[in-house]
C-alpha positions as CSV (number, residue, x, y, z in Angstrom):
1,M,9.1,23.5,-10.0
2,K,9.3,22.6,-6.3
3,G,6.7,21.6,-3.9
4,T,5.4,24.1,-1.5
5,F,6.1,23.7,2.1
6,P,5.9,25.9,5.2
7,I,9.7,25.9,6.0
8,E,9.5,28.9,8.3
9,K,7.6,26.6,10.7
10,F,10.0,23.7,10.3
11,A,12.8,25.8,11.9
12,D,12.1,24.8,15.6
13,M,11.2,21.2,14.7
14,Q,13.2,18.2,15.3
15,T,14.1,16.4,12.0
16,P,13.7,14.2,10.3
17,F,9.8,13.9,10.2
18,Y,7.2,13.2,7.9
19,Y,4.9,16.1,6.8
20,Y,1.4,15.1,5.1
21,D,-0.3,17.3,3.1
22,T,-4.0,16.8,4.0
23,S,-5.5,18.8,1.4
24,L,-4.0,16.6,-1.3
25,L,-5.0,13.5,0.6
26,R,-8.6,14.6,0.8
27,N,-8.5,15.5,-3.2
28,T,-7.1,12.1,-3.7
29,L,-9.9,10.4,-1.9
30,D,-12.6,12.6,-3.7
31,A,-11.0,11.3,-6.9
32,I,-11.1,7.7,-5.8
33,N,-14.7,8.1,-4.8
34,N,-15.8,10.0,-7.7
35,E,-14.4,7.6,-10.3
36,A,-15.4,4.3,-8.4
37,D,-19.0,5.8,-7.9
38,R,-19.3,5.8,-11.7
39,Y,-19.9,2.0,-11.4
40,E,-22.2,-0.1,-9.5
41,R,-20.8,-2.1,-6.7
42,F,-17.3,-1.0,-6.8
43,Q,-15.8,-1.0,-3.2
44,V,-12.5,0.4,-2.4
45,H,-10.5,-0.6,0.7
46,Y,-7.5,1.2,1.9
47,A,-4.4,-1.1,2.2
48,V,-3.4,-0.2,5.8
49,K,0.1,-1.5,5.3
50,A,1.0,1.5,3.3
51,N,0.6,4.1,6.1
52,A,-0.9,3.4,9.5
53,N,-0.8,6.9,11.0
54,P,-3.8,7.2,13.1
55,K,-4.7,10.6,11.8
56,I,-4.3,9.7,8.3
57,L,-6.4,6.6,8.8
58,E,-9.2,8.6,10.4
59,I,-9.3,10.9,7.2
60,I,-9.5,7.8,5.0
61,A,-12.3,6.1,7.1
62,K,-14.2,9.4,7.1
63,A,-14.0,9.3,3.4
64,G,-15.9,6.0,3.3
65,L,-13.3,3.6,2.3
66,G,-13.1,0.0,3.7
67,A,-9.8,-1.2,5.1
68,D,-7.5,-4.0,3.9
69,C,-5.5,-5.4,6.8
70,V,-2.6,-7.9,6.9
71,S,-2.1,-8.3,10.7
72,G,-4.2,-8.2,14.0
73,G,-2.4,-4.9,14.6
74,E,-3.8,-3.4,11.6
75,I,-7.4,-4.6,12.2
76,R,-7.1,-2.9,15.7
77,A,-5.7,0.3,14.1
78,A,-8.8,0.3,11.5
79,L,-11.3,-0.3,14.1
80,Q,-9.7,2.5,16.3
81,A,-9.6,4.7,13.3
82,G,-13.3,4.3,12.7
83,F,-13.5,1.8,9.8
84,P,-16.7,-0.4,10.0
85,S,-15.9,-4.0,10.8
86,Q,-18.2,-5.0,7.8
87,K,-15.7,-2.9,5.5
88,I,-12.6,-4.7,6.9
89,V,-11.0,-7.6,4.9
90,Y,-8.0,-9.5,6.5
91,A,-5.4,-10.8,4.1
92,G,-1.9,-12.1,4.7
93,V,-0.1,-15.4,4.2
94,G,0.8,-16.1,7.8
95,K,-2.3,-15.3,10.1
96,N,-1.7,-16.1,13.6
97,D,-4.6,-17.7,16.0
98,W,-5.1,-14.8,17.9
99,E,-5.4,-12.6,14.8
100,I,-8.0,-14.8,13.4
101,E,-10.0,-14.8,16.7
102,L,-9.7,-10.9,16.6
103,G,-11.3,-10.9,13.2
104,L,-14.1,-13.3,14.1
105,D,-14.8,-11.5,17.4
106,N,-15.2,-8.4,15.4
107,D,-17.4,-9.8,12.7
108,I,-15.1,-8.5,10.0
109,F,-16.3,-8.7,6.3
110,C,-14.0,-11.5,5.2
111,F,-10.6,-13.4,5.6
112,N,-8.5,-13.7,2.3
113,V,-7.5,-17.3,2.6
114,E,-4.1,-18.4,1.2
115,S,-3.7,-22.0,1.7
116,L,-5.8,-25.3,2.6
117,A,-3.9,-25.4,5.9
118,E,-4.9,-21.9,6.7
119,L,-8.5,-22.6,5.7
120,E,-8.6,-25.6,8.1
121,V,-7.4,-23.4,11.1
122,I,-9.9,-20.8,10.4
123,N,-12.7,-23.4,10.2
124,D,-11.5,-25.1,13.8
125,I,-11.2,-21.7,15.4
126,A,-14.7,-20.5,13.9
127,A,-16.2,-23.7,15.2
128,R,-14.7,-23.5,18.7
129,K,-16.4,-19.9,18.9
130,S,-19.6,-21.1,17.4
131,T,-19.6,-18.8,14.6
132,T,-18.9,-18.8,10.8
133,A,-16.1,-17.2,9.0
134,R,-16.6,-15.5,5.6
135,V,-13.6,-16.3,3.4
136,A,-12.5,-15.3,0.0
137,L,-10.1,-17.7,-1.7
138,R,-6.9,-15.8,-2.7
139,I,-5.8,-17.2,-6.0
140,N,-2.4,-16.9,-7.4
141,P,-3.2,-16.2,-11.1
142,N,0.2,-16.5,-12.3
143,V,0.0,-13.0,-14.2
144,G,3.3,-10.9,-14.2
145,A,3.3,-7.3,-13.7
146,H,5.7,-4.7,-15.1
147,T,7.2,-3.6,-11.6
148,H,10.1,-4.4,-9.2
149,A,10.7,-8.1,-8.9
150,N,10.4,-7.6,-5.1
151,I,7.0,-6.2,-5.1
152,T,5.3,-8.8,-7.6
153,T,2.9,-11.1,-6.0
154,G,0.8,-12.9,-8.7
155,L,3.5,-15.2,-10.3
156,A,3.6,-19.1,-9.4
157,E,6.9,-18.6,-7.9
158,N,5.7,-16.1,-5.3
159,K,4.6,-17.1,-1.8
160,F,1.2,-15.7,-2.2
161,G,-2.0,-17.4,-2.9
162,I,-3.5,-20.7,-4.0
163,A,-2.2,-22.4,-7.0
164,M,-4.9,-22.5,-9.8
165,A,-4.4,-26.3,-10.1
166,D,-5.4,-26.7,-6.5
167,M,-8.7,-24.4,-6.7
168,E,-11.3,-27.2,-7.4
169,M,-9.7,-29.3,-4.6
170,I,-9.8,-26.5,-1.9
171,I,-13.3,-25.5,-2.9
172,G,-14.5,-29.1,-2.5
173,K,-12.8,-29.2,1.1
174,A,-14.3,-26.0,2.0
175,K,-17.9,-27.0,1.0
176,E,-17.5,-29.9,3.6
177,M,-16.4,-27.4,6.4
178,K,-19.1,-26.3,8.7
179,A,-17.8,-23.2,10.1
180,V,-16.6,-21.3,6.8
181,T,-18.6,-19.9,3.8
182,I,-16.9,-18.9,0.6
183,T,-17.9,-15.4,-0.3
184,G,-15.4,-14.5,-2.8
185,L,-12.1,-14.9,-4.7
186,H,-9.1,-12.7,-4.1
187,F,-6.3,-11.6,-6.5
188,H,-3.3,-9.4,-6.3
189,I,-0.5,-9.3,-8.9
190,G,1.8,-6.7,-7.6
191,S,2.5,-2.9,-6.6
192,Q,3.7,0.1,-8.3
193,I,1.8,-0.9,-11.6
194,L,1.5,1.6,-14.5
195,D,0.6,-0.3,-17.3
196,M,-3.3,-0.7,-17.5
197,G,-2.4,-3.8,-19.8
198,D,-1.3,-5.7,-16.6
199,F,-4.8,-5.2,-15.1
200,K,-6.5,-6.2,-18.5
201,A,-4.4,-9.5,-18.2
202,L,-5.6,-9.9,-14.7
203,C,-9.3,-9.4,-15.8
204,N,-8.9,-11.9,-18.5
205,R,-7.5,-14.5,-16.1
206,I,-10.3,-13.9,-13.7
207,N,-12.9,-14.3,-16.5
208,D,-11.4,-17.8,-17.2
209,I,-11.5,-18.7,-13.3
210,Q,-15.2,-17.4,-13.2
211,A,-16.0,-19.6,-16.3
212,L,-14.5,-22.5,-14.1
213,M,-16.7,-21.7,-11.1
214,D,-19.7,-21.7,-13.3
215,R,-19.0,-25.2,-14.5
216,W,-18.4,-26.3,-10.8
217,H,-21.5,-24.6,-9.8
218,V,-20.0,-22.3,-7.3
219,K,-21.5,-18.8,-6.8
220,I,-19.1,-16.1,-5.9
221,P,-20.7,-12.9,-4.8
222,N,-17.4,-10.9,-4.4
223,I,-14.4,-10.5,-6.5
224,N,-11.3,-8.7,-4.8
225,V,-8.9,-7.7,-7.6
226,G,-6.4,-6.2,-5.1
227,G,-4.6,-3.0,-5.6
228,G,-1.3,-2.2,-7.3
229,L,-1.8,1.1,-8.9
230,G,1.4,2.9,-9.0
231,I,2.2,6.8,-8.9
232,D,4.5,9.1,-10.6
233,Y,7.7,9.3,-8.4
234,E,9.5,11.4,-10.9
235,H,7.0,14.3,-11.2
236,P,5.1,14.5,-7.9
237,N,4.1,18.2,-8.4
238,T,2.6,17.9,-11.9
239,N,1.0,14.4,-11.3
240,P,0.1,14.4,-7.7
241,I,-3.0,12.3,-8.1
242,P,-2.9,8.9,-10.1
243,D,-5.1,8.1,-13.0
244,F,-8.0,6.7,-11.1
245,K,-10.3,7.0,-14.3
246,A,-8.1,4.7,-16.3
247,Y,-7.7,2.1,-13.5
248,F,-11.5,1.6,-12.5
249,E,-12.3,1.9,-16.3
250,T,-10.1,-1.0,-17.0
251,F,-11.9,-3.3,-14.8
252,A,-15.2,-2.0,-15.7
253,N,-14.6,-2.7,-19.3
254,H,-12.7,-6.0,-19.1
255,L,-13.9,-7.9,-15.9
256,K,-16.9,-9.9,-16.8
257,R,-18.9,-9.6,-13.5
258,H,-21.9,-11.9,-12.7
259,H,-25.3,-10.4,-11.8
260,E,-24.9,-8.4,-8.5
261,Q,-21.1,-9.3,-8.0
262,T,-19.4,-6.7,-6.0
263,V,-15.9,-5.9,-7.1
264,H,-13.4,-5.0,-4.4
265,F,-10.1,-2.9,-4.6
266,E,-7.3,-2.7,-2.3
267,L,-5.6,0.7,-3.0
268,G,-2.6,1.7,-0.6
269,R,0.3,3.5,-2.5
270,A,-2.2,5.4,-4.8
271,V,-4.0,6.8,-1.9
272,V,-1.2,8.1,0.4
273,A,2.2,8.2,-1.3
274,Q,2.0,11.6,-2.8
275,C,0.7,13.4,0.0
276,G,4.0,12.3,2.3
277,T,7.1,14.0,2.4
278,L,10.2,13.1,4.6
279,I,11.7,16.3,5.8
280,T,15.5,16.3,6.7
281,R,18.2,18.6,7.3
282,V,21.6,18.7,5.7
283,L,24.1,17.9,8.4
284,Y,27.4,18.2,6.3
285,V,28.6,18.7,2.9
286,K,31.4,16.6,2.1
287,Q,33.7,17.0,-0.7
288,G,35.0,13.6,-1.9
289,S,37.7,12.9,-4.4
290,Y,35.2,12.3,-7.3
291,K,31.9,13.6,-5.9
292,Q,30.4,15.4,-3.1
293,F,27.9,14.4,-0.7
294,A,25.0,15.9,1.2
295,I,24.8,14.0,4.5
296,T,21.4,14.1,6.0
297,D,19.9,13.5,9.5
298,A,17.5,11.1,7.8
299,G,18.7,7.7,6.9
300,M,17.5,4.4,5.7
301,T,15.9,3.9,9.2
302,D,13.4,6.5,8.4
303,L,12.9,5.6,4.7
304,I,14.0,2.4,3.8
305,R,12.7,1.8,0.1
306,P,15.9,3.3,-1.7
307,A,18.1,0.8,0.1
308,L,15.6,-2.1,-0.2
309,Y,14.2,-1.8,-3.5
310,Q,16.6,0.9,-5.1
311,A,13.4,2.9,-5.2
312,Y,13.6,6.5,-6.7
313,H,12.3,9.6,-4.6
314,K,12.5,13.1,-6.0
315,I,14.4,15.0,-3.7
316,E,14.3,19.0,-3.4
317,N,16.4,21.5,-1.6
318,I,13.5,23.7,-0.2
319,S,15.9,26.2,1.7
320,G,17.4,27.9,-1.3
321,N,17.6,28.6,-5.1
322,D,21.3,28.9,-5.4
323,T,23.1,27.4,-8.4
324,I,22.8,23.7,-9.3
325,E,25.3,21.4,-8.1
326,T,25.5,17.4,-8.3
327,Y,25.4,15.2,-5.1
328,D,25.1,12.0,-3.6
329,V,22.4,12.3,-0.8
330,V,23.1,9.9,1.8
331,G,22.3,9.2,5.5
332,P,24.0,8.7,8.9
333,I,23.6,5.0,9.2
334,C,26.6,2.8,9.5
335,E,25.7,0.9,6.3
336,S,26.9,1.4,2.7
337,S,23.3,1.0,1.4
338,D,22.2,4.1,3.4
339,V,21.9,6.3,0.2
340,F,18.7,8.1,-0.8
341,A,20.2,8.9,-4.3
342,K,23.4,9.3,-6.4
343,N,24.6,11.9,-8.9
344,I,21.4,14.2,-8.5
345,D,21.1,17.8,-9.1
346,L,20.1,20.1,-6.4
347,N,20.4,23.8,-5.6
348,K,23.6,24.2,-3.8
349,C,23.4,22.6,-0.2
350,Y,24.6,24.2,2.9
351,R,24.6,22.9,6.6
352,H,21.1,22.9,8.1
353,D,19.3,23.2,4.6
354,F,16.1,21.5,4.6
355,L,15.8,18.8,1.9
356,A,12.3,17.3,1.1
357,I,12.2,13.6,-0.2
358,R,9.1,13.4,-2.1
359,S,6.3,10.7,-2.4
360,A,7.1,9.1,0.9
361,G,3.6,9.0,2.2
362,A,3.5,5.1,1.5
363,Y,5.9,2.5,2.9
364,G,7.9,5.3,4.5
365,E,6.9,6.2,8.1
366,I,5.2,2.6,8.6
367,M,8.3,0.8,7.8
368,A,10.8,3.0,9.9
369,S,13.0,1.1,12.4
370,G,15.1,1.8,15.6
371,Y,18.4,0.5,14.1
372,N,21.4,2.2,15.5
373,C,19.1,3.0,18.4
374,R,17.6,5.9,16.5
375,P,14.3,7.3,17.5
376,L,11.4,6.6,15.1
377,P,10.4,9.8,12.9
378,K,7.3,11.5,13.8
379,G,4.4,12.3,11.4
380,Y,2.8,15.7,11.3
381,L,-0.5,16.9,9.2
382,S,-0.6,20.1,7.3
383,D,-3.6,20.8,9.3
384,E,-1.5,21.2,12.4
385,F,0.6,24.1,11.0
């Protein structure tokens, strides 16, 4: 089964471009809200790094989600899209001074702090501005996740977060600072996680840390468990919406919350990945000695995930239903890694056929580059057709 696309309206459009199914996006947001609302004090933030298309951000803001930002530029984009400042959290291992000032000037909900050095800088800047910064300490829980090595974030070897051995010392330092107040703990173990056991393991580690906080007489009103929920890249048509029920249920059942504690989530990929498709044309069909290539006008500059992570994306020839043949689907970039897929079956391809590279709404358009002096791909919403 193929996806449904208005290809008759694509004929006069410049490829490659991103096509966003806004109906699916809104259905996904409804599913998130319906499942999260089953529990008290579950607050979902959208991870802006997944896709910062302004029109996409506006839809997500209107659905009531907060924003998880990792740069000053993302804070600005979130504010411009209509996210309330009190629902914006600012994470990131390397915050610049101007970015910290931007967060303070807009009174964002909190800064997720990743080191003592960062905490000291935030305190100094907040003191200079005669204000107080709300901070959540990002703890590296040393919990592994069943995902690609490049997108794990919760192991001791990763650059993210404060080592558990340093928690008590840093909390002691924070208590001495006049311009910061600890409002929470933050965790994140990785991305594209489909095994709920990984999140259960995170809950168990958080429970242990909460017990330590109790012994240290530290009150934590907010627990941020990060995001990481994955999607079904192989079956985007049959599983377009992730299993949010199992995801939120896992934390509801295994996280031991204190009275009136709020749990924050940072979903990115799970919100936008399935609604986005990279549309590209076949430039040439090249017959090689051992295989044939479908050479497209999209390349790794438009969607870098296959080259960067060897990530899988389902590809469909949406122009025809001819007999099935086997292709390597490759782009025009002068790099051997500019390959979307090898040895995949597609309906027979011809010059100018449209190929749909599915599940590309997350880490697609946002990671595009101008390498080879190529223009950035544009993004269009289905509402616009």
